C-alpha positions as CSV (number, residue, x, y, z in Angstrom):
1,M,-24.1,113.8,-19.5
2,A,-20.6,113.8,-21.0
3,F,-20.7,110.1,-21.2
4,I,-22.8,110.1,-24.3
5,C,-20.6,112.4,-26.2
6,V,-17.5,110.3,-25.3
7,L,-18.9,107.1,-27.0
8,P,-18.7,108.3,-30.8
9,G,-15.2,109.8,-30.0
10,G,-16.6,113.3,-29.4
11,R,-17.0,115.6,-26.2
12,L,-19.4,118.2,-24.7
13,C,-19.1,121.6,-26.6
14,A,-17.4,124.4,-24.5
15,L,-19.7,127.6,-24.2
16,G,-18.4,129.0,-27.3
17,Q,-18.4,126.0,-29.6
18,V,-22.2,125.2,-29.2
19,Y,-22.8,127.2,-32.3
20,S,-20.9,124.5,-34.4
21,S,-23.5,121.8,-33.7
22,V,-26.4,123.9,-35.1
23,S,-28.8,122.2,-37.4
24,S,-27.1,118.7,-36.7
25,G,-30.4,117.1,-36.2
26,C,-33.1,116.2,-33.4
27,S,-35.0,119.3,-33.6
28,F,-32.7,121.0,-31.1
29,N,-32.3,124.5,-32.7
30,G,-33.5,127.0,-30.7
31,Q,-33.3,125.1,-27.4
32,R,-30.7,125.3,-24.4
33,V,-28.2,122.5,-24.6
34,W,-25.5,121.6,-22.1
35,S,-21.8,122.9,-22.4
36,Q,-18.7,121.9,-20.6
37,T,-18.0,125.1,-19.4
38,P,-18.4,125.4,-15.7
39,C,-20.3,128.2,-13.8
40,G,-20.4,127.1,-10.1
41,E,-20.2,124.2,-7.8
42,D,-21.8,121.1,-9.9
43,S,-23.0,123.4,-12.4
44,F,-22.6,124.3,-16.0
45,Y,-24.0,126.7,-18.7
46,A,-26.8,125.7,-20.8
47,V,-26.7,127.5,-24.2
48,T,-29.2,128.3,-26.7
49,S,-28.4,126.1,-29.8
50,S,-28.9,128.7,-32.4
51,S,-27.4,130.5,-35.1
52,W,-29.6,133.6,-34.9
53,I,-29.6,133.7,-31.0
54,V,-26.2,134.4,-29.6
55,D,-24.9,134.7,-26.0
56,D,-28.1,133.4,-24.5
57,Y,-26.8,131.0,-21.8
58,V,-27.8,130.3,-18.1
59,C,-26.1,128.3,-15.3
60,K,-27.6,125.0,-14.3
61,H,-27.0,122.2,-11.9
62,V,-26.0,119.0,-13.2
63,S,-29.3,117.5,-11.8
64,E,-31.2,119.1,-14.4
65,S,-31.9,117.8,-17.7
66,F,-31.2,119.3,-21.2
67,P,-30.7,118.2,-24.6
68,I,-27.1,117.3,-25.9
69,R,-25.1,118.3,-28.5
70,C,-21.5,117.2,-29.0
71,C,-18.3,118.7,-30.4
72,M,-15.1,117.0,-31.8
73,D,-11.7,118.7,-32.4
74,E,-10.4,118.8,-36.0
75,C,-7.5,116.6,-36.5
76,P,-4.0,118.5,-36.6
77,E,-2.2,118.1,-39.7
78,Q,0.1,115.0,-39.8
79,T,3.7,116.6,-40.5
80,V,5.8,113.5,-40.0
81,R,5.8,110.5,-42.4
82,T,7.4,107.4,-41.1
83,L,10.0,105.6,-43.5
84,P,10.3,102.9,-44.6
85,Q,6.6,103.2,-45.7
86,V,5.2,99.8,-46.0
87,S,2.2,98.8,-48.0
88,N,-0.9,97.5,-46.1
89,S,-1.8,95.2,-48.8
90,C,-0.3,92.6,-51.1
91,C,-0.6,91.9,-54.7
92,E,-2.4,88.9,-54.4
93,S,-5.2,90.7,-52.4
94,L,-5.9,93.2,-54.8
95,P,-8.5,93.2,-57.8
96,S,-7.1,91.3,-60.6
97,G,-5.6,93.5,-63.2
98,A,-5.4,96.5,-61.0
99,W,-1.6,96.6,-60.2
100,P,-0.1,94.8,-63.1
101,S,3.2,93.0,-62.2
102,S,4.1,91.0,-65.4
103,G,6.7,91.7,-68.0
104,M,10.1,91.8,-68.5
105,N,10.9,95.4,-67.3
106,K,9.1,95.0,-63.7
107,H,10.6,94.8,-60.6
108,P,10.4,91.4,-59.2
109,K,7.8,90.5,-56.4
110,T,6.4,94.3,-56.8
111,C,3.5,95.3,-58.6
112,G,2.9,98.9,-59.3
113,T,0.1,101.5,-60.5
114,S,-0.4,105.0,-61.4
115,E,-3.8,105.1,-59.9
116,G,-5.4,108.5,-60.5
117,C,-2.8,110.1,-62.5
118,K,-2.2,112.5,-59.4
119,N,0.4,115.4,-59.2
120,M,1.1,116.3,-55.9
121,T,3.6,117.1,-53.2
122,W,5.8,113.9,-51.6
123,M,3.8,114.1,-48.3
124,D,0.4,114.0,-50.2
125,A,1.7,111.4,-52.4
126,Y,2.6,109.4,-49.3
127,D,-0.9,109.6,-48.2
128,H,-2.2,109.0,-51.4
129,C,-0.2,105.5,-51.9
130,E,-1.3,104.5,-48.4
131,G,-4.8,105.3,-48.9
132,I,-5.0,102.8,-51.9
133,G,-3.2,100.1,-50.1
134,G,0.3,100.4,-51.3
135,S,3.3,102.4,-50.6
136,L,5.5,105.0,-52.4
137,C,7.9,103.3,-54.7
138,H,11.8,102.8,-53.6
139,A,13.8,104.2,-56.3
140,E,14.7,100.7,-57.5
141,E,11.0,99.7,-57.5
142,V,9.6,102.7,-60.0
143,I,10.0,100.5,-62.9
144,A,7.2,98.2,-61.3
145,A,4.7,100.6,-62.4
146,K,6.2,101.5,-65.7
147,G,3.6,101.6,-68.6
148,T,0.7,101.8,-66.3
149,G,-0.7,105.0,-67.8
150,C,-1.0,108.8,-66.9
151,S,1.9,109.2,-69.7
152,F,4.3,109.1,-66.6
153,N,7.0,107.0,-68.1
154,S,8.8,110.4,-69.2
155,K,7.9,112.6,-66.2
156,E,9.4,112.7,-62.7
157,V,7.9,110.6,-59.8
158,W,8.5,110.7,-56.3
159,T,10.0,107.8,-54.6
160,Q,10.5,107.0,-50.6
161,T,14.3,106.8,-50.9
162,S,15.7,109.8,-49.1
163,C,18.7,111.8,-50.0
164,C,20.2,115.3,-49.1
165,T,20.2,117.9,-51.7
166,P,23.3,119.9,-52.8
167,S,22.1,122.8,-50.6
168,N,21.7,120.3,-47.5
169,L,18.3,120.1,-47.5
170,E,15.9,117.1,-46.7
171,G,14.9,115.4,-49.9
172,M,13.8,112.3,-51.8
173,W,15.1,110.9,-54.8
174,T,12.7,111.5,-58.3
175,M,12.9,108.9,-61.1
176,H,11.6,109.0,-64.4
177,G,8.6,106.9,-64.5
178,N,10.5,104.4,-66.7
179,G,13.0,103.7,-63.9
180,M,15.7,106.1,-64.7
181,L,17.2,108.0,-61.6
182,L,17.2,111.7,-61.4
183,M,19.3,113.9,-59.5
184,P,18.0,114.6,-55.8
185,E,17.2,118.3,-56.4
186,F,14.1,118.7,-54.8
187,T,12.7,118.8,-51.4
188,L,9.4,117.3,-50.0
189,E,7.3,120.3,-51.0
190,T,8.9,121.3,-54.1
191,K,7.1,122.0,-57.3
192,H,8.4,120.5,-60.5
193,E,8.4,121.8,-64.1
194,V,6.0,124.8,-64.7
195,G,3.9,125.1,-62.0
196,T,3.0,121.5,-61.4
197,L,3.8,119.4,-58.7
198,T,5.9,116.0,-59.4
199,R,3.7,112.8,-60.2
200,E,3.7,109.7,-58.0
201,R,3.4,106.2,-58.5
202,S,2.8,103.7,-55.8
203,A,4.0,100.2,-55.0
204,A,2.4,97.2,-53.2
205,R,4.8,94.3,-52.2
206,H,3.9,90.7,-52.7
207,R,3.9,88.4,-49.7
208,D,7.2,86.7,-49.0
């Protein structure tokens, strides 16, 4: 019975978790379904899958047949980010014009974007840039995204260049969106300005 749940990455629900799968299809509401909670030798509880009938379960031998509903654990929040962050795309593979790279003020072999005009913490910025195929800019690369919108040229943007703050906290350099370096005053979760989070810009590297 558990084999079916393993295939899509799930598992049989424990006794108190069956209710998480209520109304998930197959007209199983109100029927007893298998749980993974043992109740004797080669026996497990079968639980009524219902939001209005609770604590209705019986001990059944594994040779019997009942419907199956599966559970899956929520992913734990990722708290560690690997540096250096490397883009999973290159400029040539992106839609034409989506990541501008031409112009006298651009960083060589780098294209940049202000995709989505996001205001977020450093960890969220890391994830956002990765999600659109790029990476957070290194400090010297921020200029690659200069002039790509969102009025970020005069705003502080995150980089993936690490530093130590004056109070010996882990931090990342922030830059003006036009490529001017700012002091490393902020930790990864710091809010900037009046209640707003620092802006992000992302960079994708050309193929070598």
